[in-house]
N, CA, C and O atoms as a Tinker XYZ file with bonds, in Angstrom:
   380  protein
     1  N     55.472000  117.009000  -27.725000    73     2
     2  CA    54.410000  116.056000  -27.470000    64     1     3
     3  C     54.676000  114.747000  -28.215000    63     2     4     5
     4  O     54.390000  113.666000  -27.701000    81     3
     5  N     55.219000  114.850000  -29.411000    73     3     6
     6  CA    55.516000  113.651000  -30.193000    64     5     7
     7  C     56.620000  112.845000  -29.510000    63     6     8     9
     8  O     56.570000  111.616000  -29.479000    81     7
     9  N     57.610000  113.540000  -28.968000    73     7    10
    10  CA    58.701000  112.858000  -28.269000    64     9    11
    11  C     58.164000  112.087000  -27.065000    63    10    12    13
    12  O     58.616000  110.978000  -26.780000    81    11
    13  N     57.209000  112.673000  -26.369000    73    11    14
    14  CA    56.593000  112.016000  -25.212000    64    13    15
    15  C     55.930000  110.702000  -25.632000    63    14    16    17
    16  O     56.070000  109.688000  -24.949000    81    15
    17  N     55.212000  110.722000  -26.748000    73    15    18
    18  CA    54.547000  109.508000  -27.236000    64    17    19
    19  C     55.567000  108.455000  -27.664000    63    18    20    21
    20  O     55.372000  107.262000  -27.431000    81    19
    21  N     56.648000  108.899000  -28.285000    73    19    22
    22  CA    57.689000  107.970000  -28.723000    64    21    23
    23  C     58.346000  107.306000  -27.517000    63    22    24    25
    24  O     58.569000  106.095000  -27.517000    81    23
    25  N     58.654000  108.092000  -26.497000    73    23    26
    26  CA    59.284000  107.542000  -25.292000    64    25    27
    27  C     58.347000  106.555000  -24.609000    63    26    28    29
    28  O     58.780000  105.491000  -24.169000    81    27
    29  N     57.066000  106.902000  -24.519000    73    27    30
    30  CA    56.095000  105.990000  -23.901000    64    29    31
    31  C     55.998000  104.678000  -24.676000    63    30    32    33
    32  O     55.979000  103.600000  -24.080000    81    31
    33  N     55.936000  104.771000  -25.989000    73    31    34
    34  CA    55.849000  103.559000  -26.807000    64    33    35
    35  C     57.108000  102.712000  -26.638000    63    34    36    37
    36  O     57.024000  101.488000  -26.542000    81    35
    37  N     58.261000  103.353000  -26.603000    73    35    38
    38  CA    59.524000  102.638000  -26.420000    64    37    39
    39  C     59.561000  101.926000  -25.069000    63    38    40    41
    40  O     59.969000  100.767000  -24.991000    81    39
    41  N     59.138000  102.611000  -24.009000    73    39    42
    42  CA    59.134000  101.993000  -22.677000    64    41    43
    43  C     58.133000  100.847000  -22.594000    63    42    44    45
    44  O     58.389000   99.847000  -21.924000    81    43
    45  N     57.007000  100.985000  -23.265000    73    43    46
    46  CA    56.034000   99.889000  -23.283000    64    45    47
    47  C     56.598000   98.665000  -24.000000    63    46    48    49
    48  O     56.387000   97.532000  -23.568000    81    47
    49  N     57.311000   98.899000  -25.090000    73    47    50
    50  CA    57.915000   97.789000  -25.830000    64    49    51
    51  C     58.956000   97.084000  -24.961000    63    50    52    53
    52  O     58.996000   95.855000  -24.908000    81    51
    53  N     59.795000   97.862000  -24.285000    73    51    54
    54  CA    60.799000   97.263000  -23.398000    64    53    55
    55  C     60.119000   96.457000  -22.299000    63    54    56    57
    56  O     60.546000   95.347000  -21.981000    81    55
    57  N     59.064000   97.017000  -21.721000    73    55    58
    58  CA    58.325000   96.330000  -20.658000    64    57    59
    59  C     57.744000   95.015000  -21.166000    63    58    60    61
    60  O     57.834000   93.995000  -20.482000    81    59
    61  N     57.156000   95.028000  -22.347000    73    59    62
    62  CA    56.579000   93.803000  -22.907000    64    61    63
    63  C     57.646000   92.760000  -23.223000    63    62    64    65
    64  O     57.446000   91.571000  -22.976000    81    63
    65  N     58.778000   93.200000  -23.768000    73    63    66
    66  CA    59.864000   92.265000  -24.070000    64    65    67
    67  C     60.377000   91.627000  -22.782000    63    66    68    69
    68  O     60.595000   90.417000  -22.731000    81    67
    69  N     60.570000   92.434000  -21.747000    73    67    70
    70  CA    61.012000   91.897000  -20.461000    64    69    71
    71  C     59.999000   90.906000  -19.908000    63    70    72    73
    72  O     60.371000   89.852000  -19.391000    81    71
    73  N     58.735000   91.238000  -20.016000    73    71    74
    74  CA    57.671000   90.361000  -19.533000    64    73    75
    75  C     57.670000   89.034000  -20.291000    63    74    76    77
    76  O     57.533000   87.973000  -19.681000    81    75
    77  N     57.820000   89.085000  -21.603000    73    75    78
    78  CA    57.835000   87.868000  -22.421000    64    77    79
    79  C     59.050000   87.002000  -22.082000    63    78    80    81
    80  O     58.942000   85.778000  -22.012000    81    79
    81  N     60.206000   87.638000  -21.874000    73    79    82
    82  CA    61.410000   86.879000  -21.518000    64    81    83
    83  C     61.219000   86.156000  -20.193000    63    82    84    85
    84  O     61.579000   84.986000  -20.063000    81    83
    85  N     60.654000   86.846000  -19.214000    73    83    86
    86  CA    60.448000   86.219000  -17.902000    64    85    87
    87  C     59.446000   85.078000  -18.010000    63    86    88    89
    88  O     59.656000   84.020000  -17.416000    81    87
    89  N     58.369000   85.267000  -18.751000    73    87    90
    90  CA    57.388000   84.192000  -18.937000    64    89    91
    91  C     58.051000   82.989000  -19.615000    63    90    92    93
    92  O     57.803000   81.846000  -19.231000    81    91
    93  N     58.885000   83.240000  -20.612000    73    91    94
    94  CA    59.601000   82.168000  -21.302000    64    93    95
    95  C     60.513000   81.415000  -20.333000    63    94    96    97
    96  O     60.547000   80.184000  -20.338000    81    95
    97  N     61.246000   82.152000  -19.509000    73    95    98
    98  CA    62.153000   81.504000  -18.562000    64    97    99
    99  C     61.386000   80.711000  -17.506000    63    98   100   101
   100  O     61.834000   79.643000  -17.087000    81    99
   101  N     60.236000   81.225000  -17.073000    73    99   102
   102  CA    59.415000   80.474000  -16.120000    64   101   103
   103  C     58.940000   79.172000  -16.755000    63   102   104   105
   104  O     58.947000   78.120000  -16.116000    81   103
   105  N     58.528000   79.253000  -18.015000    73   103   106
   106  CA    58.099000   78.034000  -18.718000    64   105   107
   107  C     59.261000   77.047000  -18.837000    63   106   108   109
   108  O     59.061000   75.841000  -18.691000    81   107
   109  N     60.482000   77.548000  -19.101000    73   107   110
   110  CA    61.648000   76.665000  -19.187000    64   109   111
   111  C     61.946000   76.004000  -17.848000    63   110   112   113
   112  O     62.321000   74.833000  -17.808000    81   111
   113  N     61.784000   76.740000  -16.752000    73   111   114
   114  CA    62.030000   76.166000  -15.425000    64   113   115
   115  C     61.017000   75.078000  -15.137000    63   114   116   117
   116  O     61.367000   74.038000  -14.580000    81   115
   117  N     59.771000   75.302000  -15.508000    73   115   118
   118  CA    58.733000   74.297000  -15.277000    64   117   119
   119  C     59.057000   73.021000  -16.038000    63   118   120   121
   120  O     58.852000   71.918000  -15.530000    81   119
   121  N     59.562000   73.172000  -17.252000    73   119   122
   122  CA    59.874000   72.018000  -18.083000    64   121   123
   123  C     61.229000   71.405000  -17.697000    63   122   124   125
   124  O     61.534000   70.281000  -18.098000    81   123
   125  N     62.027000   72.126000  -16.935000    73   123   126
   126  CA    63.342000   71.614000  -16.541000    64   125   127
   127  C     64.435000   72.485000  -17.104000    63   126   128   129
   128  O     65.440000   71.989000  -17.614000    81   127
   129  N     64.238000   73.789000  -17.012000    73   127   130
   130  CA    65.098000   74.710000  -17.743000    64   129   131
   131  C     66.267000   75.295000  -16.990000    63   130   132   133
   132  O     66.890000   74.634000  -16.159000    81   131
   133  N     66.552000   76.536000  -17.291000    73   131   134
   134  CA    67.858000   77.113000  -17.020000    64   133   135
   135  C     67.929000   78.052000  -15.826000    63   134   136   137
   136  O     68.912000   77.997000  -15.087000    81   135
   137  N     66.980000   78.876000  -15.606000    73   135   138
   138  CA    67.118000   79.899000  -14.569000    64   137   139
   139  C     66.931000   79.325000  -13.176000    63   138   140   141
   140  O     66.183000   78.368000  -12.972000    81   139
   141  N     67.622000   79.928000  -12.229000    73   139   142
   142  CA    67.426000   79.613000  -10.816000    64   141   143
   143  C     66.212000   80.393000  -10.313000    63   142   144   145
   144  O     65.805000   81.387000  -10.914000    81   143
   145  N     65.653000   79.935000   -9.220000    73   143   146
   146  CA    64.464000   80.573000   -8.654000    64   145   147
   147  C     64.741000   82.023000   -8.274000    63   146   148   149
   148  O     63.885000   82.888000   -8.461000    81   147
   149  N     65.932000   82.296000   -7.740000    73   147   150
   150  CA    66.276000   83.659000   -7.330000    64   149   151
   151  C     66.273000   84.608000   -8.521000    63   150   152   153
   152  O     65.808000   85.743000   -8.415000    81   151
   153  N     66.789000   84.146000   -9.648000    73   151   154
   154  CA    66.819000   84.991000  -10.841000    64   153   155
   155  C     65.412000   85.300000  -11.340000    63   154   156   157
   156  O     65.135000   86.413000  -11.787000    81   155
   157  N     64.542000   84.325000  -11.263000    73   155   158
   158  CA    63.158000   84.553000  -11.682000    64   157   159
   159  C     62.496000   85.567000  -10.759000    63   158   160   161
   160  O     61.780000   86.455000  -11.221000    81   159
   161  N     62.733000   85.437000   -9.452000    73   159   162
   162  CA    62.145000   86.387000   -8.503000    64   161   163
   163  C     62.682000   87.797000   -8.719000    63   162   164   165
   164  O     61.928000   88.766000   -8.637000    81   163
   165  N     63.964000   87.917000   -8.993000    73   163   166
   166  CA    64.546000   89.234000   -9.261000    64   165   167
   167  C     63.947000   89.829000  -10.530000    63   166   168   169
   168  O     63.635000   91.019000  -10.564000    81   167
   169  N     63.785000   89.029000  -11.559000    73   167   170
   170  CA    63.178000   89.516000  -12.798000    64   169   171
   171  C     61.727000   89.933000  -12.564000    63   170   172   173
   172  O     61.271000   90.939000  -13.107000    81   171
   173  N     61.004000   89.158000  -11.756000    73   171   174
   174  CA    59.622000   89.530000  -11.436000    64   173   175
   175  C     59.566000   90.852000  -10.686000    63   174   176   177
   176  O     58.684000   91.674000  -10.937000    81   175
   177  N     60.498000   91.060000   -9.770000    73   175   178
   178  CA    60.549000   92.338000   -9.051000    64   177   179
   179  C     60.829000   93.487000  -10.022000    63   178   180   181
   180  O     60.287000   94.582000   -9.870000    81   179
   181  N     61.677000   93.229000  -11.018000    73   179   182
   182  CA    61.930000   94.251000  -12.038000    64   181   183
   183  C     60.680000   94.590000  -12.814000    63   182   184   185
   184  O     60.437000   95.756000  -13.124000    81   183
   185  N     59.882000   93.584000  -13.132000    73   183   186
   186  CA    58.628000   93.831000  -13.846000    64   185   187
   187  C     57.677000   94.636000  -12.972000    63   186   188   189
   188  O     57.004000   95.546000  -13.455000    81   187
   189  N     57.621000   94.302000  -11.694000    73   187   190
   190  CA    56.739000   95.042000  -10.786000    64   189   191
   191  C     57.173000   96.502000  -10.680000    63   190   192   193
   192  O     56.332000   97.400000  -10.717000    81   191
   193  N     58.477000   96.748000  -10.549000    73   191   194
   194  CA    58.975000   98.121000  -10.462000    64   193   195
   195  C     58.683000   98.876000  -11.756000    63   194   196   197
   196  O     58.270000  100.035000  -11.711000    81   195
   197  N     58.891000   98.240000  -12.900000    73   195   198
   198  CA    58.579000   98.882000  -14.181000    64   197   199
   199  C     57.090000   99.194000  -14.269000    63   198   200   201
   200  O     56.707000  100.252000  -14.769000    81   199
   201  N     56.254000   98.288000  -13.791000    73   199   202
   202  CA    54.814000   98.538000  -13.771000    64   201   203
   203  C     54.458000   99.720000  -12.896000    63   202   204   205
   204  O     53.548000  100.483000  -13.221000    81   203
   205  N     55.173000   99.882000  -11.777000    73   203   206
   206  CA    54.922000  101.034000  -10.907000    64   205   207
   207  C     55.253000  102.337000  -11.614000    63   206   208   209
   208  O     54.538000  103.327000  -11.454000    81   207
   209  N     56.328000  102.351000  -12.396000    73   207   210
   210  CA    56.663000  103.553000  -13.145000    64   209   211
   211  C     55.591000  103.863000  -14.184000    63   210   212   213
   212  O     55.261000  105.027000  -14.408000    81   211
   213  N     55.052000  102.837000  -14.810000    73   211   214
   214  CA    53.977000  103.041000  -15.787000    64   213   215
   215  C     52.751000  103.608000  -15.090000    63   214   216   217
   216  O     52.123000  104.537000  -15.596000    81   215
   217  N     52.406000  103.054000  -13.931000    73   215   218
   218  CA    51.240000  103.538000  -13.188000    64   217   219
   219  C     51.468000  104.969000  -12.712000    63   218   220   221
   220  O     50.552000  105.789000  -12.768000    81   219
   221  N     52.685000  105.280000  -12.241000    73   219   222
   222  CA    52.982000  106.641000  -11.784000    64   221   223
   223  C     52.840000  107.634000  -12.931000    63   222   224   225
   224  O     52.290000  108.719000  -12.743000    81   223
   225  N     53.328000  107.278000  -14.111000    73   223   226
   226  CA    53.166000  108.153000  -15.275000    64   225   227
   227  C     51.710000  108.370000  -15.618000    63   226   228   229
   228  O     51.303000  109.483000  -15.953000    81   227
   229  N     50.920000  107.309000  -15.536000    73   227   230
   230  CA    49.490000  107.418000  -15.802000    64   229   231
   231  C     48.821000  108.343000  -14.791000    63   230   232   233
   232  O     47.994000  109.176000  -15.163000    81   231
   233  N     49.176000  108.200000  -13.510000    73   231   234
   234  CA    48.569000  109.039000  -12.474000    64   233   235
   235  C     48.970000  110.501000  -12.621000    63   234   236   237
   236  O     48.156000  111.390000  -12.370000    81   235
   237  N     50.207000  110.761000  -13.023000    73   235   238
   238  CA    50.638000  112.141000  -13.255000    64   237   239
   239  C     49.831000  112.746000  -14.392000    63   238   240   241
   240  O     49.397000  113.894000  -14.302000    81   239
   241  N     49.628000  111.988000  -15.456000    73   239   242
   242  CA    48.828000  112.472000  -16.582000    64   241   243
   243  C     47.387000  112.730000  -16.149000    63   242   244   245
   244  O     46.791000  113.731000  -16.548000    81   243
   245  N     46.827000  111.840000  -15.342000    73   243   246
   246  CA    45.451000  112.016000  -14.867000    64   245   247
   247  C     45.329000  113.257000  -13.994000    63   246   248   249
   248  O     44.344000  113.989000  -14.102000    81   247
   249  N     46.312000  113.509000  -13.129000    73   247   250
   250  CA    46.242000  114.684000  -12.264000    64   249   251
   251  C     46.343000  115.967000  -13.074000    63   250   252   253
   252  O     45.685000  116.957000  -12.753000    81   251
   253  N     47.162000  115.957000  -14.122000    73   251   254
   254  CA    47.263000  117.137000  -14.978000    64   253   255
   255  C     45.944000  117.380000  -15.702000    63   254   256   257
   256  O     45.494000  118.521000  -15.808000    81   255
   257  N     45.324000  116.313000  -16.200000    73   255   258
   258  CA    44.035000  116.433000  -16.878000    64   257   259
   259  C     42.965000  116.924000  -15.917000    63   258   260   261
   260  O     42.141000  117.760000  -16.287000    81   259
   261  N     42.964000  116.422000  -14.697000    73   259   262
   262  CA    41.995000  116.846000  -13.694000    64   261   263
   263  C     42.193000  118.314000  -13.338000    63   262   264   265
   264  O     41.216000  119.036000  -13.135000    81   263
   265  N     43.438000  118.764000  -13.261000    73   263   266
   266  CA    43.718000  120.178000  -12.989000    64   265   267
   267  C     43.184000  121.075000  -14.084000    63   266   268   269
   268  O     42.628000  122.136000  -13.801000    81   267
   269  N     43.345000  120.661000  -15.334000    73   267   270
   270  CA    42.811000  121.438000  -16.459000    64   269   271
   271  C     41.298000  121.480000  -16.384000    63   270   272   273
   272  O     40.692000  122.530000  -16.600000    81   271
   273  N     40.682000  120.346000  -16.079000    73   271   274
   274  CA    39.228000  120.282000  -15.969000    64   273   275
   275  C     38.732000  121.163000  -14.830000    63   274   276   277
   276  O     37.719000  121.848000  -14.974000    81   275
   277  N     39.434000  121.154000  -13.699000    73   275   278
   278  CA    39.038000  121.978000  -12.556000    64   277   279
   279  C     39.124000  123.458000  -12.908000    63   278   280   281
   280  O     38.250000  124.238000  -12.530000    81   279
   281  N     40.172000  123.848000  -13.630000    73   279   282
   282  CA    40.325000  125.247000  -14.037000    64   281   283
   283  C     39.200000  125.658000  -14.977000    63   282   284   285
   284  O     38.653000  126.754000  -14.850000    81   283
   285  N     38.851000  124.785000  -15.922000    73   283   286
   286  CA    37.750000  125.093000  -16.836000    64   285   287
   287  C     36.436000  125.218000  -16.084000    63   286   288   289
   288  O     35.624000  126.091000  -16.390000    81   287
   289  N     36.221000  124.348000  -15.100000    73   287   290
   290  CA    34.991000  124.402000  -14.311000    64   289   291
   291  C     34.925000  125.701000  -13.520000    63   290   292   293
   292  O     33.862000  126.311000  -13.413000    81   291
   293  N     36.058000  126.126000  -12.965000    73   291   294
   294  CA    36.091000  127.384000  -12.223000    64   293   295
   295  C     35.769000  128.552000  -13.152000    63   294   296   297
   296  O     35.024000  129.457000  -12.776000    81   295
   297  N     36.323000  128.536000  -14.355000    73   295   298
   298  CA    36.050000  129.606000  -15.314000    64   297   299
   299  C     34.578000  129.638000  -15.702000    63   298   300   301
   300  O     33.999000  130.715000  -15.846000    81   299
   301  N     33.970000  128.470000  -15.871000    73   299   302
   302  CA    32.542000  128.423000  -16.201000    64   301   303
   303  C     31.728000  128.969000  -15.038000    63   302   304   305
   304  O     30.754000  129.691000  -15.254000    81   303
   305  N     32.108000  128.637000  -13.806000    73   303   306
   306  CA    31.411000  129.157000  -12.628000    64   305   307
   307  C     31.496000  130.668000  -12.551000    63   306   308   309
   308  O     30.504000  131.328000  -12.241000    81   307
   309  N     32.671000  131.230000  -12.829000    73   307   310
   310  CA    32.821000  132.690000  -12.831000    64   309   311
   311  C     31.977000  133.316000  -13.930000    63   310   312   313
   312  O     31.350000  134.352000  -13.714000    81   311
   313  N     31.955000  132.703000  -15.097000    73   311   314
   314  CA    31.157000  133.234000  -16.209000    64   313   315
   315  C     29.677000  133.227000  -15.866000    63   314   316   317
   316  O     28.973000  134.198000  -16.145000    81   315
   317  N     29.199000  132.144000  -15.264000    73   315   318
   318  CA    27.786000  132.080000  -14.880000    64   317   319
   319  C     27.467000  133.102000  -13.797000    63   318   320   321
   320  O     26.382000  133.685000  -13.798000    81   319
   321  N     28.388000  133.322000  -12.883000    73   319   322
   322  CA    28.186000  134.326000  -11.837000    64   321   323
   323  C     28.072000  135.718000  -12.443000    63   322   324   325
   324  O     27.196000  136.493000  -12.057000    81   323
   325  N     28.948000  136.040000  -13.385000    73   323   326
   326  CA    28.887000  137.340000  -14.056000    64   325   327
   327  C     27.612000  137.474000  -14.886000    63   326   328   329
   328  O     27.012000  138.547000  -14.936000    81   327
   329  N     27.204000  136.404000  -15.526000    73   327   330
   330  CA    25.969000  136.429000  -16.306000    64   329   331
   331  C     24.773000  136.697000  -15.402000    63   330   332   333
   332  O     23.895000  137.487000  -15.750000    81   331
   333  N     24.733000  136.046000  -14.243000    73   331   334
   334  CA    23.645000  136.280000  -13.291000    64   333   335
   335  C     23.640000  137.707000  -12.795000    63   334   336   337
   336  O     22.576000  138.309000  -12.655000    81   335
   337  N     24.819000  138.264000  -12.525000    73   335   338
   338  CA    24.913000  139.658000  -12.074000    64   337   339
   339  C     24.443000  140.607000  -13.169000    63   338   340   341
   340  O     23.730000  141.569000  -12.883000    81   339
   341  N     24.828000  140.356000  -14.410000    73   339   342
   342  CA    24.367000  141.189000  -15.526000    64   341   343
   343  C     22.856000  141.109000  -15.676000    63   342   344   345
   344  O     22.197000  142.119000  -15.923000    81   343
   345  N     22.310000  139.915000  -15.527000    73   343   346
   346  CA    20.861000  139.737000  -15.644000    64   345   347
   347  C     20.141000  140.498000  -14.537000    63   346   348   349
   348  O     19.103000  141.112000  -14.781000    81   347
   349  N     20.686000  140.462000  -13.319000    73   347   350
   350  CA    20.107000  141.209000  -12.202000    64   349   351
   351  C     20.124000  142.705000  -12.479000    63   350   352   353
   352  O     19.133000  143.402000  -12.259000    81   351
   353  N     21.267000  143.189000  -12.965000    73   351   354
   354  CA    21.385000  144.618000  -13.283000    64   353   355
   355  C     20.401000  145.010000  -14.375000    63   354   356   357
   356  O     19.796000  146.080000  -14.311000    81   355
   357  N     20.241000  144.163000  -15.362000    73   355   358
   358  CA    19.318000  144.442000  -16.457000    64   357   359
   359  C     17.882000  144.515000  -15.943000    63   358   360   361
   360  O     17.132000  145.417000  -16.318000    81   359
   361  N     17.500000  143.572000  -15.090000    73   359   362
   362  CA    16.137000  143.573000  -14.550000    64   361   363
   363  C     15.901000  144.769000  -13.638000    63   362   364   365
   364  O     14.813000  145.345000  -13.651000    81   363
   365  N     16.896000  145.151000  -12.849000    73   363   366
   366  CA    16.709000  146.297000  -11.951000    64   365   367
   367  C     16.639000  147.603000  -12.730000    63   366   368   369
   368  O     15.988000  148.544000  -12.276000    81   367
   369  N     17.282000  147.690000  -13.878000    73   367   370
   370  CA    17.231000  148.923000  -14.678000    64   369   371
   371  C     15.919000  149.051000  -15.432000    63   370   372   373
   372  O     15.573000  150.153000  -15.859000    81   371
   373  N     15.182000  147.978000  -15.610000    73   371   374
   374  CA    13.916000  148.009000  -16.353000    64   373   375
   375  C     12.748000  148.416000  -15.476000    63   374   376   377
   376  O     11.672000  148.704000  -16.000000    81   375
   377  N     12.916000  148.450000  -14.165000    73   375   378
   378  CA    11.806000  148.790000  -13.267000    64   377   379
   379  C     11.473000  150.238000  -13.273000    63   378   380
   380  O     10.561000  150.665000  -12.565000    81   379
């Protein structure tokens, strides 16, 4: 679990550094800088693809959490069903 957090933090840092570099290069182009328009567009596409990987990881984590929650809800439903059956049996034995 710790390795997972380290990898996520590392990928976020790389993503932020890439984002800052592209913003810097865009600012340089506006002022009269160095990069060609094609290079900026390619870098932007790289940022978008990296963002998609971040979103996909988030969605995978959410689906796993939802699966755990669904399993817990099912277990609670079974427990309540058994409790109701026990209560019925108890009431029928008291008559």
